[in-house]
C-alpha positions, -999 to 999 in steps of 0.1 A, spaced: 728 -867 -649 764 -855 -650 799 -869 -644 797 -857 -608 766 -876 -598 732 -866 -587 741 -861 -550 768 -835 -559 745 -817 -583 716 -815 -558 740 -804 -531 753 -776 -553 717 -765 -561 707 -765 -524 739 -746 -515 731 -719 -541 695 -717 -530 704 -713 -494 731 -687 -502 706 -667 -523 680 -668 -496 706 -657 -470 718 -628 -492 683 -616 -499 672 -620 -463 702 -600 -451 688 -569 -468 654 -573 -453 670 -577 -418 694 -549 -423 668 -524 -436 645 -535 -408 669 -520 -383 672 -487 -402 646 -460 -399 654 -448 -434 674 -461 -463 704 -439 -470 700 -419 -502 732 -433 -517 720 -469 -512 686 -460 -526 702 -445 -558 723 -476 -562 693 -500 -557 673 -480 -583 700 -489 -609 699 -527 -603 670 -535 -626 685 -517 -656 719 -534 -650 703 -568 -648 683 -563 -680 714 -550 -698 734 -580 -686 707 -604 -699 702 -586 -733 736 -574 -743 752 -608 -750 723 -617 -772 726 -585 -792 764 -582 -794 777 -618 -798 773 -640 -828 789 -674 -830 812 -667 -801 826 -634 -813 817 -598 -811 794 -587 -839 790 -550 -841 779 -540 -876 752 -536 -901 750 -574 -907 738 -581 -871 700 -579 -874 695 -584 -836 717 -554 -828 698 -532 -853 664 -544 -840 676 -537 -805 687 -502 -814 653 -496 -830 635 -510 -799 656 -488 -776 646 -457 -796 610 -467 -795 611 -474 -757 628 -440 -751 603 -421 -772 570 -439 -763 578 -453 -728 553 -481 -738 565 -516 -733 539 -532 -756 548 -509 -785 585 -515 -779 581 -552 -781 559 -551 -812 582 -527 -830 614 -545 -820 601 -579 -830 587 -565 -863 620 -549 -870 639 -581 -862 615 -601 -884 618 -577 -913 656 -575 -911 659 -613 -910 644 -614 -945 665 -585 -958 699 -593 -944 
């Protein structure tokens, strides 16, 4: 499995699972004691999905072969920009995916 052995790997997986569960449960318990979520916390929590999506997508759009690739030769970045514009304009996830993938497909043949 790895150089550390199966027991160490499964112990690490279990520790991460328990830690994640405790972290998520702490919010449920904390907000259970509050009558209302403070406005500042609510604003911060509203930004988390966008931050997570950006953290997942940005490396795939900006990094090629281990280095930063910002330029016209990066078809994924160009398709991502087009998809972002379509998402902003239409606010339709299906149209965004279709246009973004079609743009990526077309650019992969051109570039």
